N, C-alpha and C positions, 0 to 999 in steps of 0.2 A: 568504530564499528563494533569492537568487542563490547563496549558499554551497551549498545543497542541489543546485541545478541544476548548478553547476560540479563538485561532487563526483561526481554521476552521469555527467557528460560525461567526466571524468577517467578513470573506470573503465569507460567505454564501455557504460554501462547505458542501454538505450533506455526512455524514459518518454513516455507520451502527454501527461502534464500533472502539475502539482503543485498540490494543493489544500490550503489552510491555513484555519484558522478554528476556532472553538470549537463553533458550532452553526449551524443554518439554520432559518428560520421555516417551520413546516409549513403547508401549504395546508389551508384548511378544506373545500375542494371535493374530495371523494373521488376523482372521476374525474381531476382535475388532479394530485392527489397521486400516484395510481397511475401516471399517464403520466410524471411526473417521475422516479419511482423506476425505472421501466422504462428510461427514457432513460439514467439514471445507470448502471444495471446493464449496459446494452448498450455504453456508451462506456467505462466503467472496469471491466473484468472483474476486475482485480486492483487492490487499494488497499493502501497501506502507511501505517500511522500510527505515528509514532515520536516519542519524547521521550527524555530522559536516563535514564529508568528502565525503559521498556518499548517493545518493538516489537510491533505487531499487524499481521499479514499476513492480509488478507481476500480470499478468492476469492468474488466476488459471483455468479459463474455457478453454483457449486454450493452457495452459502450455507454456507461453512465458513471457519474462521479458525484461526490459530495465534498464540499469545502467547508472546513470548520476553523474559525479564527481561534487563535491561542493568545493568552495574555502576555507571553514573552517573559514572565517572571521565573523565579527559581522552580516553580511547580509545573512547568510546561510539560515535562515528561509524564507526570501523574495525570494531567489533563488528557494527554494522548491515550493513555491506557483506558481512562474512563470513556472516552469517545469510541474507541475500538470495541470495548465491551458493550456499549449501548448499540452500536451498529450490528454487532454479532448477535445480540439478543433479539433485535428487530428482525434480522434475516432468518433466524431460527423460527420465530413465531410465524413469519410469512411462509416458510417452507412446510410447516406443520398444519397450515390451513388457517 
């Protein structure tokens, strides 16, 4: 996790947090589950899920995602940075008209 945090800092990428793990236990109480989902959506408007084969960029606000394949070679982290930069540039252009 420190490697990911340091990589983002090196490239001056601002992140609110890094979440790792395979799954979370779902609440059986519907009201609590909906509250947790809303809090997650409000706190993390954008989430990025990455491994050596795939990068999934999720916009929780509009419930949309983009999946980008990765080569899996030694340069996979550089590819992730390029993809995120491309998505960010595209979103800035769309926001400015």
